[in-house]
DOGU-147967 format. One line per 5 residues: their letters; for each residue z negated, y, x negated of C-alpha. Coordinates in steps of 0.25 Angstrom, whole numbers, plus 2048, in hexadecimal, padded with zeros to 3 digits. Layout:
% DOGU-147967
a	Z/Y/X  ...
This chain:
% DOGU-147967
mirhd	147/FA1/825  155/FA8/81F  154/FA7/80F  15B/FB5/80E  157/FB7/7FF
aleal	15F/FAB/7FC  16B/FAD/806  16C/FBB/800  16D/FB6/7F1  178/FAD/7F3
pvrga	185/FB4/7EC  18E/FAF/7F7  189/FBA/7FF  193/FC5/7F9  19E/FBD/7FE
lpale	19B/FBC/80B  1A1/FC8/812  1AE/FC4/80A  1AE/FB7/80E  1AB/FBB/81D
dalag	1B7/FC4/81C  1C0/FB9/816  1BD/FAF/822  1BE/FBB/82C  1CC/FBF/827
hgaav	1D2/FB1/823  1C9/FA7/829  1C8/F9F/81C  1C3/FA2/80F  1C1/F9C/801
lvapp	1B2/F9E/7FB  1B0/F9E/7EC  1A1/F9F/7E9  19B/F99/7DB  18F/F90/7DD
gtgkt	182/F95/7E3  187/FA1/7EA  185/F9C/7F7  192/F98/7FB  18D/F8B/800
tlvpl	181/F91/809  182/F9F/80B  191/FA0/80F  18F/F96/81B  185/F9D/821
alagl	18B/FAB/820  197/FA5/827  18F/F9F/832  188/FAD/834  17A/FA7/82E
pgggp	170/FAD/82C  175/FB8/833  17E/FC4/833  18C/FBD/837  193/FB7/842
arrvv	18D/FAA/845  196/F9D/841  196/F8F/83F  199/F8C/831  19D/F7D/82C
vaepr	19A/F7C/81C  1A2/F6F/817  19B/F69/809  1A2/F5E/801  194/F57/800
riaar	189/F53/809  17F/F56/800  186/F65/7FF  186/F65/80E  178/F62/80F
aaarr	173/F6C/804  17C/F77/809  176/F76/818  167/F76/813  16A/F82/809
mawll	16F/F89/815  164/F86/81E  15A/F8A/814  160/F98/811  160/F9A/821
gkrvg	152/F94/822  155/F8A/82B  155/F7A/82C  163/F73/829  16A/F72/837
esvgy	166/F7E/83D  16E/F8A/838  175/F81/82D  177/F72/82E  17F/F67/827
tvrge	187/F5A/82B  18A/F50/822  18F/F41/823  185/F3A/82B  17A/F47/82C
rvvgr	17B/F54/835  171/F5E/836  176/F69/83D  170/F70/849  176/F77/856
rarve	175/F85/84F  178/F82/841  183/F8C/83D  187/F86/830  188/F77/82E
vvttg	18C/F71/820  194/F64/820  19B/F5B/817  1AA/F5D/818  1AC/F4E/81B
vllqr	1A4/F52/827  1AC/F5F/82A  1B9/F56/829  1B3/F4C/835  1B0/F58/83C
lqrdq	1BD/F5F/83B  1C4/F52/840  1BB/F51/84B  1BC/F60/84F  1C8/F67/849
elagv	1C4/F75/84E  1B6/F74/848  1B1/F7B/855  1A6/F83/853  1A7/F86/845
dvvvl	1AB/F93/840  1AB/F91/830  1AE/F85/828  1AA/F86/818  1B0/F7D/80F
deche	1A5/F7D/803  1A8/F78/7F5  1B7/F77/7F8  1B8/F76/7E9  1B4/F67/7E7
rhlda	1C2/F64/7EF  1BC/F58/7F7  1C6/F52/800  1BD/F54/80C  1BC/F63/809
dtaaa	1CB/F66/806  1CE/F5D/814  1C4/F65/81C  1CB/F72/818  1D9/F6E/81B
flwdv	1D3/F6A/82A  1CC/F76/82B  1D7/F7F/827  1E0/F77/831  1D7/F79/83C
rqalr	1D6/F89/838  1E5/F8A/839  1E8/F82/845  1DA/F81/84E  1D0/F8C/84A
pelrl	1D5/F98/842  1C7/F9E/844  1C0/F92/83C  1BD/F99/82F  1BD/F91/821
laasa	1B7/F93/814  1BA/F8A/807  1AE/F8D/7FE  1AB/F88/7EF  1A6/F8D/7E2
ttdaq	1B1/F88/7DA  1BE/F86/7E0  1CF/F89/7E2  1CC/F95/7EA  1DA/F98/7EB
gwarl	1DE/F8A/7EF  1D4/F89/7FB  1D9/F99/7FE  1E6/F93/800  1E3/F88/807
lgdap	1DA/F91/812  1E6/F99/815  1E5/FA4/809  1D7/FA5/80C  1CF/FB0/805
vvaae	1C6/FAC/7FA  1B9/FB1/7F9  1B1/FB1/7EC  1A2/FB1/7EB  19B/FB5/7DE
gvahp	18F/FAE/7D9  183/FB1/7D1  188/FA8/7C6  17D/FA5/7BC  181/FA1/7AF
vevvw	183/F92/7AB  185/F8E/79D  18C/F83/799  188/F78/78F  193/F6E/78B
appar	18B/F61/789  196/F55/787  192/F48/783  190/F45/774  19A/F3A/775
pvrpp	1A6/F39/77E  1A4/F31/78B  1AE/F29/793  1B4/F30/79E  1B1/F2B/7AD
hgvrv	1B9/F22/7B3  1B8/F1E/7C2  1A9/F20/7C4  1A5/F1D/7B7  19E/F26/7AE
dpall	19B/F25/79F  18C/F21/79E  18C/F29/791  190/F36/799  184/F34/7A3
ahvas	17A/F32/797  17F/F3F/790  17E/F46/79F  170/F41/79F  16D/F47/791
vvrra	173/F54/796  16A/F55/7A1  15D/F53/797  164/F5D/78E  164/F67/799
laers	157/F65/79E  152/F68/790  15A/F74/78D  15B/F7C/79B  151/F7E/7A7
gdvlc	153/F7B/7B5  159/F70/7BD  163/F68/7B8  170/F64/7C0  179/F58/7BA
flpgv	186/F55/7C1  18B/F46/7BF  197/F40/7C7  18F/F35/7CF  184/F2F/7D5
geiar	184/F23/7CB  185/F2E/7C0  179/F36/7C4  170/F29/7C5  173/F26/7B7
vaaql	170/F33/7B2  163/F33/7BA  160/F27/7B3  162/F2C/7A5  15B/F39/7A7
gdlgg	14E/F30/7AC  141/F37/7AC  143/F45/7A8  135/F49/7A9  131/F53/7B4
vtvlq	141/F54/7B8  146/F4F/7C4  153/F49/7C5  15B/F4A/7D2  168/F42/7D5
vhgra	171/F49/7DF  17E/F43/7E5  185/F42/7F3  17C/F35/7F6  16E/F3C/7F1
paavq	163/F3B/7FB  160/F47/803  154/F4A/7FE  158/F49/7F0  164/F53/7F4
davlt	159/F5D/7FA  150/F5B/7EC  15D/F5F/7E5  15E/F6C/7EE  14F/F6F/7ED
rgter	148/F75/7E0  13D/F6C/7DB  132/F70/7D1  137/F66/7C7  143/F68/7BE
rvvla	14F/F5F/7C3  15B/F58/7BE  166/F57/7CA  171/F4C/7C7  17C/F4F/7D1
tsvae	18A/F4B/7D4  194/F57/7D8  18D/F59/7E5  184/F62/7DC  190/F6B/7D8
ssltv	190/F72/7E5  18A/F76/7F2  17C/F73/7EC  174/F7C/7E4  169/F73/7DD
pgvrv	15D/F7E/7DA  157/F7F/7CC  163/F7A/7C5  167/F81/7B8  16D/F76/7B1
vvdsg	17A/F6E/7B4  17D/F61/7AC  18D/F5D/7AF  191/F50/7AB  19F/F56/7AE
larep	1A2/F4A/7B8  1A6/F48/7C8  1A9/F3E/7D1  1B7/F40/7D9  1BE/F36/7E2
rvdha	1CA/F2F/7DE  1D4/F24/7E3  1DB/F1A/7DC  1E7/F17/7E4  1EC/F0D/7DB
rglsa	1DF/F05/7DD  1DC/F09/7EB  1CD/F0E/7E7  1C6/F1A/7E9  1BA/F1F/7E2
latvr	1B4/F2A/7DC  1B6/F2D/7CC  1AF/F36/7C2  1B7/F41/7BD  1B4/F4C/7B4
asras	1AF/F58/7BD  1B9/F65/7BE  1B5/F72/7B7  1B4/F77/7C6  1A8/F6D/7C8
grqra	1A3/F70/7BB  1A2/F80/7BF  19B/F7B/7CC  190/F71/7C4  18E/F7C/7BA
gragr	18B/F86/7C6  180/F7E/7CA  178/F83/7BE  179/F91/7BF  177/F93/7CF
eapgt	169/F98/7CE  168/F9C/7BF  16E/F9B/7B2  171/F8D/7AE  178/F82/7A5
vyrcw	182/F78/7A7  184/F6D/79D  191/F66/79D  193/F59/799  1A0/F5B/793
teaed	1A7/F64/788  1AC/F72/78A  1BB/F6D/787  1B9/F61/791  1B6/F6D/79A
arlpg	1C4/F74/79A  1CB/F66/79D  1C4/F64/7AA  1CB/F65/7B7  1C9/F73/7BF
fpape	1C6/F6E/7CC  1C1/F5F/7D1  1CC/F57/7D6  1D0/F59/7E5  1CB/F4D/7ED
ikvad	1D9/F4D/7F3  1DF/F4A/7E7  1D6/F3E/7E1  1CE/F38/7EE  1D2/F2D/7F9
ltafa	1D9/F34/804  1D6/F2A/810  1CB/F33/815  1D5/F3F/814  1E1/F38/81A
lqaac	1D9/F34/826  1D3/F43/828  1E1/F49/826  1E6/F3F/830  1DC/F42/83B
wgdpq	1DF/F50/839  1ED/F4E/83C  1F3/F4F/82E  1F5/F41/829  1FE/F45/81D
asgla	1F3/F50/81B  200/F59/818  1FD/F63/820  1ED/F67/81B  1EA/F72/813
lldpp	1E5/F6C/806  1E4/F71/7F9  1E9/F64/7F3  1F2/F5B/7FC  1ED/F4C/7FC
pagam	1F5/F43/7F2  200/F3B/7FA  1FC/F2E/7F3  1ED/F2F/7F8  1F1/F34/805
aaars	1FB/F26/806  1EF/F1F/802  1E7/F24/80B  1F0/F24/818  1F2/F15/814
vlsav	1E3/F12/815  1E2/F1B/821  1ED/F12/827  1E5/F05/823  1D9/F08/82B
gavdg	1E0/F0C/837  1DE/F1C/835  1EB/F20/836  1F8/F1B/83D  206/F19/836
agrvt	208/F28/837  1FC/F2B/831  1F6/F31/83C  1E7/F2F/83F  1E4/F24/849
ergar	1D8/F22/853  1D1/F19/849  1D4/F24/83D  1CE/F2E/844  1C1/F26/847
larlg	1C1/F23/838  1C2/F32/834  1B6/F34/83D  1AC/F2B/836  1AA/F33/829
lhprl	1AF/F28/820  1BB/F24/818  1C4/F1D/820  1C3/F11/819  1B5/F10/81C
grall	1B7/F14/82A  1C0/F0A/82C  1B6/EFF/828  1AB/F06/830  1B3/F06/83D
dtgge	1BA/EF8/83B  1AA/EF2/83A  1A7/EFB/847  19D/F02/83F  196/EF4/83A
gadvv	19B/EF7/82C  194/F05/82C  18A/F00/821  194/EFC/817  19D/F08/81A
allse	191/F10/816  190/F0A/80A  19E/F0C/806  19D/F1A/80A  194/F1E/7FF
eapre	194/F17/7F1  188/F0E/7F1  17D/F0F/7E5  183/F07/7D9  176/EFF/7D9
ygddl	17A/EF8/7E6  185/EF1/7E0  194/EEE/7E3  193/EE5/7EE  194/EEB/7FB
ggvlr	18B/EE1/803  180/EE2/7F8  182/EF1/7F8  180/EF1/808  173/EE8/806
aarrg	16D/EF2/7FD  171/EFE/805  16A/EF7/811  15E/EF6/809  15E/F02/801
sdayg	154/F0E/802  15B/F17/7F9  163/F23/7FD  170/F1C/7FD  16A/F12/808
arwra	165/F1D/810  173/F24/810  179/F17/812  172/F14/81F  173/F21/824
evrrl	183/F20/821  184/F13/829  17C/F19/835  187/F24/836  193/F1B/834
ravag	18C/F11/83F  18B/F1E/848  19B/F23/845  1A1/F15/847  19B/F15/854
egsgs	19E/F08/85D  1A8/EFF/856  1AD/EF1/859  1A3/EEC/850  1A7/EE2/846
aglpv	1B0/EDA/84F  1BC/ED4/848  1B5/ED5/83B  1B7/EC8/832  1A7/EC9/82F
aadgd	19B/ECB/837  196/EDA/834  189/ED4/82D  190/ECA/825  190/ECA/816
rfpgl	19E/ECE/815  19D/EDB/81F  19B/EE5/814  1A9/EE0/80D  1B0/EDF/81B
vaala	1AB/EEF/81C  1B0/EF2/80E  1BD/EEA/811  1C0/EF2/81D  1BE/EFF/816
fperv	1C6/EFB/809  1CF/EF0/80E  1D9/EF1/801  1CC/EEE/7F8  1CA/EE0/7FC
aradg	1CB/ED8/7F1  1CC/EC8/7ED  1C7/EC3/7E1  1D3/EC1/7D8  1D2/EBD/7C8
gsylm	1C4/EC3/7C4  1C6/ECF/7CE  1C9/ED4/7DC  1D7/ED7/7E1  1D6/EE2/7EC
asgtr	1E0/EE2/7F7  1E5/EEF/7F2  1EA/EE7/7E5  1DF/EEE/7DD  1D6/EE4/7D4
aelae	1C6/EE7/7D4  1BB/EE0/7CC  1AD/EDF/7CE  1A1/EE3/7C5  19B/ED9/7BD
gsplh	18F/ED2/7C5  194/ED7/7D2  191/ECE/7DE  19F/ECE/7E3  1A3/EC6/7D9
gapwi	1AA/EB9/7DD  1AC/EC0/7EA  1BC/EBA/7EE  1BD/EC6/7F6  1B6/ED4/7F5
vvava	1B9/EE2/7FA  1B9/EEE/7F1  1B1/EFA/7F8  1B0/F02/7EB  1B6/F02/7DF
drpag	1B9/F09/7D2  1C4/F07/7C5  1BC/F06/7B8  1C1/F0D/7AD  1CC/F06/7A5
rghar	1CD/EFA/7B0  1D9/EF8/7B9  1D0/EF0/7C3  1C6/EF6/7CD  1B8/EF4/7CC
vrlga	1B0/EF0/7D9  1A4/EFA/7DC  1A1/EF6/7EA  1A7/EE9/7F2  1A4/EDE/7FA
vided	1A7/ED0/7FD  1B1/ECC/807  1B9/EC0/80B  1C8/EBF/80E  1C6/EC0/81C
varfa	1BF/ECD/81C  1C9/ED2/811  1D5/ECE/81B  1CF/ED5/827  1CB/EE1/820
agall	1D8/EE2/819  1E2/EDD/824  1EB/EE9/822  1EE/EE4/814  1F0/ED6/818
derke	1FD/ED1/816  206/EC4/816  214/EC5/811  21F/EBD/80B  21E/EBF/7FD
vrwad	22B/EBD/7F3  229/EC2/7E6  22C/EC0/7D6  220/EBA/7D0  21D/EB3/7C4
gdvva	22A/EB2/7C1  231/EAD/7CD  234/EAF/7DC  226/EAD/7E4  227/EAC/7F3
rrvtr	21A/EAB/7FB  214/EAF/809  208/EB7/803  1FB/EBC/80D  1F5/EC9/805
lgtie	1EA/ED1/807  1EF/EDE/800  1F3/ED9/7F2  1E8/ECE/7F5  1F1/EC1/7F6
laarp	1E9/EB8/800  1F3/EAD/802  201/EA9/7FE  20B/E9D/800  218/E9A/7FB
lrdad	223/EA0/804  230/E98/807  23D/E9E/80B  239/EAC/806  242/EB7/80A
palvr	24F/EB8/801  24D/EC6/800  240/EC5/7FA  244/EBB/7F1  24E/EC3/7EC
galle	245/ECF/7E9  23C/EC5/7E3  247/EC1/7D9  24A/ED0/7D6  23D/ED4/7D2
glrre	23B/EC7/7C9  249/ECD/7C3  242/EDB/7C1  237/ED6/7BD  23B/ECA/7B4
glgll	249/ECF/7AF  258/ECB/7B3  255/EBF/7A8  251/EB7/7B4  260/EB6/7B7
rwsae	269/EAD/7AF  270/EB3/7A5  27A/EAD/79B  27F/EB2/78D  28B/EB7/795
avglr	281/EBE/7A1  27A/EC5/795  287/ECA/78F  28D/ECE/79C  280/ED7/79E
qrlaf	281/EDD/791  290/EE0/790  28E/EE6/79E  282/EEF/799  28C/EF4/78C
lrlrl	296/EF7/797  28C/EFF/79F  287/F07/794  295/F09/78D  29E/F0C/79A
gepwp	294/F0E/7A5  29A/F0C/7B3  29F/F03/7B9  298/EF9/7AF  28B/EF5/7B5
dvgde	27D/EF8/7B0  276/EEA/7AC  269/EF0/7AA  25D/EE8/7B1  259/EF3/7B9
alhar	269/EF5/7BD  26A/EE6/7C0  25D/EE7/7C9  263/EF2/7D1  271/EEB/7D4
vdewl	26B/EDD/7D5  272/EDB/7E3  27F/EDF/7DC  280/ED4/7D1  274/ECA/7D3
epelg	278/EC6/7E2  27B/EBC/7E8  273/EB4/7DE  266/EBB/7DF  266/EB9/7EE
rarrr	266/EAB/7EC  25B/EA9/7E2  24D/EA6/7E5  247/EA5/7D9  246/EA7/7CA
adlgr	24E/E9B/7C7  259/EA0/7D1  259/EAD/7C8  25C/EA5/7BB  267/E9E/7C2
idaga	26F/EAB/7C5  27B/EAE/7BA  278/EBD/7B6  285/EBE/7B0  28C/EBB/7BC
algrl	284/EC4/7C5  286/ED0/7BB  295/ECE/7BD  294/ED3/7CA  291/EE1/7C4
lpwas	29D/EE2/7BD  2A6/EEE/7C2  2B0/EE6/7C8  2B3/EEF/7D3  2B8/EFA/7C9
geagr	2C0/EEF/7C1  2B8/EF1/7B4  2B1/EE4/7B5  2BE/EDE/7AF  2BD/EE6/7A3
ldela	2B0/EDF/79E  2B4/ED7/794  2BE/EE1/78F  2B2/EEC/78E  2A7/EE3/78A
perit	2AC/ED6/785  2A4/ECB/783  2AA/EC6/778  2B4/ECE/76E  2C0/EC8/765
vpsgs	2BD/ECC/756  2C7/ECB/74B  2C4/EBC/748  2C7/EB7/756  2BB/EB5/75A
rirvd	2B4/EB9/767  2A7/EC0/764  29D/EC3/76F  299/ED2/770  28A/ED3/770
ytdpe	286/EDF/77C  278/EDE/77B  278/EEC/776  280/EF3/780  280/F00/777
rpvla	287/EF8/76C  28E/EEA/76E  28D/EE0/763  299/ED7/75D  292/ECD/753
vklqe	29D/EC8/74A  29F/EC1/73C  2A4/ECB/733  2B0/EC2/72E  2B5/EC2/73D
mfglq	2B6/ED2/73D  2BF/ED2/731  2CC/EDB/734  2C6/EE3/73E  2C5/EF2/73D
esprv	2BD/EF8/747  2B1/EF2/750  2B4/EEC/75C  2B0/EF4/769  2AD/EF1/777
agvpl	2AF/EFB/782  2B1/F05/777  2A3/F02/76F  2A5/EFC/762  29E/EEF/760
lvhll	292/EED/756  298/EE3/74E  28D/ED9/747  296/ED4/73C  28F/EC6/739
spagr	28F/EBE/72B  296/EAF/72B  288/EAB/72F  288/EB3/73B  27E/EBD/736
paavt	27F/ECC/737  286/ED1/72B  289/EDF/730  289/EE9/73D  293/EF3/73F
adlas	29B/EFA/74C  2A6/F00/741  2AD/EF4/73B  2B6/EFD/732  2AB/F04/72D
fwrdg	2A3/EF6/729  2AF/EEF/724  2B1/EFC/71A  2A2/EFF/717  299/EF3/71B
yqgvr	2A2/EE6/719  2A2/EE6/709  292/EE5/708  292/EDA/713  29C/ED3/70C
aelrg	295/ED3/6FE  287/ECE/705  28F/EC3/70C  29B/EBD/705  292/EB6/6FB
rypkh	28A/EAF/707  296/EAC/710  2A2/EA8/704  2AA/EA1/70F  2AC/EAC/717
pwpqd	2B7/EB7/714  2B1/EC4/70F  2BE/ECC/70E  2BE/EDA/705  2C5/EE1/712
pagae	2BF/EDC/71E  2C7/EE6/727  2D4/EDF/722  2D0/ED0/721  2D2/EC5/72B
ptrht	2C6/EC3/735  2C1/EB4/735  2B8/EAB/73A  2B8/EA2/730  2B4/E9F/720
rarlr	2BF/EA0/716  2C1/E91/714  2C4/E90/723  2CE/E9B/722  2D5/E95/716
r	2D7/E8A/71E
């Protein structure tokens, strides 16, 4: 029996005429409707002409999650007074409940993508509704882009509707060809905001880790809400682990039922949440309860302020979920759950000041997630670069390059990025391409392990993939039931395969789980190396204390994260393998090459076999390629400096003189700094470098003779070197004193004071006055000047008074400017 009262009470009814007009006139529209208005239930029914009064159409509604798809279909069937599958059905991965007369089918966005790849025209479908598009899931963005292509090129009559409670309406409208935006007014019940931050600071989330102090605080706020408010309590937490921990801390609440809701919750629990009972309830939920679901009886929301989003660590080749601060849009969605049926309250576990600093919307998955599956979808669609797709945000170039590299490695695309026959088959499996590769390469026999890798196993199962597989086979819990259903699905979609022929281990062997994981993640095969494991990708990983994987020479890392403050990854799930499995699974990374490099202070020439970055074998290389040796020597010079050459005092002096002339006169005098000399090595260090084979040979190269090749011989200026920057100059006493060019800004002449008597001006080189260090008879500095005339006039008398008593045998005339210069004592002069 049709529930007319419930249908007529849904506020979105008032927007239906405008929505029909928008779709009829433009073919696409954006619907913005607050939570609880009937956007997810009444709108698809009305567009399908149900329960009557409009043209009969077939409507497909795409939801981001399985739990939302099932719930929406059940709610619509209830409104029509029919069983699920008759007029309204649903299809999610591994489950289809759709009768022949069904006019509305609710699917997940992943199922919709699979359907579009099989039948681009979506034959028989009149309208597609993309619900909750504000969440910016990658599948939803991709489906929207494909649907727009279909409408533009194949089926202009196909109607598209993007619907959400909080979204970038104008952005979606532009994406759908400047589609009209229809807003529905909701009957919004007021929701009081209570700011309930922890009394003491808590550590921010990192990876999947959440400070236990915050979870204890959330549990205390739930108890507070139960005491201060009436009605059921809906508490938002980031993940399954946090839900379990808060549930344990709540304990027995005495007459209050605690339910745990997430995407992997059993169907019975999901049904219990959506059905109002007689007992008061606390519903602990992930973000699956933010939208599409009305949890009856909820008057209070407790919001931890956290969410889980996918992240890719490209530097380490790791993909994982990360705990982040939920956006303000998510906060509004969550708070709205408390006001769907009556006035309510939201307790926010952070401060009002923090709220203003939160991001406005969740990060689009296309910006932060692993794009391998997306890149395969785009290649199957005929747009490998995804450059022609109508997307709100373009995919990052680096992430797309990494994705195409993976697809190439698993044989899904050819050299031009076009999808191969194998790639098309991988796309139809409903798996990440990595897992699809493992399933196909084991002929379907790896289905049980692939099923484990496609959904995170309970933490208590451990980190040994073989042990997890045994636990799943024994398990009678909800995870075990879902795992067995997925194994059956995977065996069916894998079809007839080649079995395990050609595999290095038997299908029932102890190493088989590791082989399957290695086929999926070949760059994560790892060998024990100094207390940790070095993966083929170059990332190091560590095992948790007490892990049964300790001591294994080889493992494969199936799941890993990076703990706060640690440079190495931490293995969350792995399996023991042997070198044969590693070589087989990661064969594309196997490389044997001649390697000549600078290492440990000398040229090392070897023939090396590597699996990615893991060195498997090495032996000395005789008669190495001279070009490779030369490159290694140059690397040594860059790394350790030009001091590897033989620098005599004359060579050092020449380099300093040239540096002075370059600074003072510029061209054609050469730049002799390290970078410049490395850049011109072919001009000055050949042929000596070409004859060198090792470090000792470098030490025999005369750097001074080699530098002489850089002098400006062609212009004739080289002949003026001694004129412009003489190595020595003659002072008044007749001595030839070396000029110190260490500081090219101001060369120094260090000379005994008596040898400069009679000289009126400081000596110059290239027009620059030398900085004269006047020395005592013992050779110690007595004065420094660049202006001898001024010194004789103003500074000499003080020096004379200080030193004449200490050195009485040396001349100290009253008038040094007119005195006779000398290198000798007075006695020597008298003789």
